[in-house]
C-alpha positions in Angstrom: 0.0 0.0 0.0 1.3 3.5 -0.9 2.5 4.3 2.7 -0.9 4.9 4.4 0.8 5.9 7.7 3.4 8.1 6.0 0.7 9.9 4.0 -1.5 10.4 7.0 1.5 11.8 9.0 2.5 14.1 6.2 -1.0 15.5 5.8 -2.0 15.6 9.4 -1.7 19.4 9.8 -3.7 20.1 6.7 -7.5 20.0 6.3 -7.7 17.1 3.8 -9.7 14.0 3.2 -7.4 11.0 2.7 -8.6 8.4 0.3 -6.5 5.2 0.1 -6.8 3.2 -3.1 -4.8 0.3 -1.8 -2.3 0.0 -4.6 0.9 -1.9 -3.9 4.2 -0.1 -3.7 6.8 -0.8 -6.4 8.8 -3.2 -4.2 5.7 -5.3 -3.5 4.2 -5.8 -6.9 5.1 -7.8 -10.0 6.1 -5.8 -13.1 3.2 -7.3 -15.0 0.8 -5.4 -12.6 2.1 -1.9 -13.7 -0.3 -1.3 -16.6 -3.2 -2.6 -14.6 -2.4 -0.3 -11.6 -1.8 2.7 -13.9 -5.2 2.1 -15.5 -6.8 1.9 -12.1 -5.2 5.2 -11.1 -6.6 6.8 -14.3 -10.1 5.5 -13.4 -9.7 6.8 -9.8 -8.7 10.3 -11.1 -11.6 10.3 -13.6 -14.0 9.2 -10.8 -12.9 12.2 -8.6 -13.4 14.5 -11.6 -16.9 13.1 -12.1 -17.8 13.5 -8.5 -16.8 17.2 -8.5 -17.7 17.9 -12.1 -19.7 21.0 -11.3 -16.8 22.7 -9.4 -13.6 24.3 -10.5 -10.9 21.7 -9.7 -7.1 22.1 -9.2 -5.4 18.7 -9.6 -1.8 18.2 -8.7 0.3 15.3 -9.9 4.0 14.4 -9.4 6.7 15.4 -11.8 9.1 12.9 -13.3 12.8 13.7 -13.4 14.3 11.1 -15.7 14.7 7.4 -15.2 17.7 7.5 -12.8 16.0 10.0 -10.4 12.2 9.3 -10.5 10.7 6.7 -8.2 8.7 4.1 -10.2 5.6 4.8 -8.2 5.8 8.5 -9.0 6.4 7.7 -12.7 3.3 5.6 -12.8 1.1 8.2 -11.1 2.5 10.9 -13.3 1.8 8.9 -16.4 -1.8 8.3 -15.3 -2.2 11.9 -14.4 -1.0 13.1 -17.8 -3.2 10.5 -19.5 -6.3 12.0 -17.8 -5.1 15.6 -18.6 -4.8 14.7 -22.3 -8.4 13.5 -22.5 -9.9 16.2 -20.3 -12.4 18.5 -22.1 -13.6 20.4 -19.0 -12.1 23.9 -18.8 -13.0 24.1 -15.1 -10.3 21.5 -14.3 -6.7 22.7 -14.0 -3.8 20.4 -13.9 -0.5 21.1 -12.3 2.7 19.1 -12.0 4.5 19.6 -8.7 8.2 19.1 -7.9 8.8 16.6 -5.2 11.6 18.1 -3.0 14.3 15.4 -2.9 13.8 14.5 -6.6 13.9 18.1 -7.9 17.0 18.7 -5.9 18.7 15.7 -7.4 17.6 16.9 -10.9 19.1 20.3 -10.2 22.3 19.0 -8.7 22.7 16.7 -11.8 22.8 19.8 -14.0 20.0 18.4 -16.2 18.9 21.9 -17.3 15.7 23.7 -16.6 13.0 21.4 -15.3 10.1 23.3 -17.0 11.9 22.7 -20.4 12.5 19.1 -19.5 8.7 18.7 -18.9 7.9 20.4 -22.1 10.0 18.0 -24.1 9.0 15.0 -22.1 5.3 15.5 -22.4 5.1 17.5 -25.6 3.0 20.1 -23.8 3.8 23.8 -23.0 3.9 24.1 -19.3 3.7 27.4 -17.5 6.0 27.7 -14.5 4.2 29.2 -11.5 6.0 30.3 -8.3 4.4 29.7 -5.0 5.8 31.9 -2.2 6.1 30.3 1.2 6.3 32.2 4.4 8.3 30.8 7.4 5.3 29.0 8.8 4.4 27.4 5.5 8.0 26.2 4.9 8.0 24.8 8.4 4.8 22.8 7.6 6.4 21.5 4.4 9.5 20.4 6.3 7.3 18.8 8.9 5.6 16.8 6.2 9.0 15.8 4.7 10.1 14.4 8.2 6.9 12.2 8.2 8.4 10.2 5.4 11.0 8.3 7.2 11.9 6.2 4.2 12.5 9.4 2.2 14.9 10.6 4.9 16.8 7.3 4.8 17.0 7.3 1.0 18.4 10.8 0.9 20.7 10.8 3.9 23.7 10.6 1.5 23.3 14.4 1.2 25.3 14.4 4.5 23.0 16.8 6.3 19.6 17.0 7.9 17.0 16.7 5.2 14.9 19.4 6.7 17.7 21.9 6.7 18.5 20.9 3.1 14.8 21.4 2.1 14.8 24.8 3.8 17.9 26.0 2.0 16.8 24.6 -1.3 13.3 26.3 -1.0 15.0 29.5 -0.1 17.4 29.3 -3.0 14.5 28.9 -5.5 13.5 32.4 -4.7 16.8 33.8 -6.0 15.5 33.1 -9.5 12.6 35.5 -9.0 12.0 39.1 -8.0 11.1 40.4 -5.5 12.8 38.0 -3.2 10.6 36.2 -0.7 11.3 33.9 2.2 11.0 30.6 0.3 9.5 29.4 -3.0 8.1 26.3 -4.6 7.5 25.9 -8.3 4.6 24.1 -10.0 4.0 23.7 -13.7 0.5 24.3 -15.1 -0.9 23.6 -18.5 
């Protein structure tokens, strides 16, 4: 299952409804299940759109950062998300790709270029980069959510520092790309 406890811990401070679809994590499934699970995710996203069809929706899906960086589960969800976007005809539904912190940092450190350009080429869609300014409290909430994912912390300890401190510095460095400078920034990609 896609880390029920981790997700609950990461989202505990936000006012959200958590819906678990009981898909197996990458390490617990057979490769021949990938297409079936991807199709299930597509149906789940479409079902949510149907439920809220009369509302303006803002849907967020994970980015992918290349085969050597992206986790296979994130790739699968991204591909399902993009599949739904490509068939969507409802102008009240807005799709955004978000940058998962540890992965976007790896992408940046690997000098793979501008991530927005990478997405444009990868998906053959023109993405518009949007900056989300974070105040100190919002950044602290984000870092608290990162700490809830113990497996993420273990996987990225090779950075040689505290993952929360790295996330804070990285988020603050993203603002240097934009004026006026703010406390910290995240970037999403809309289309």
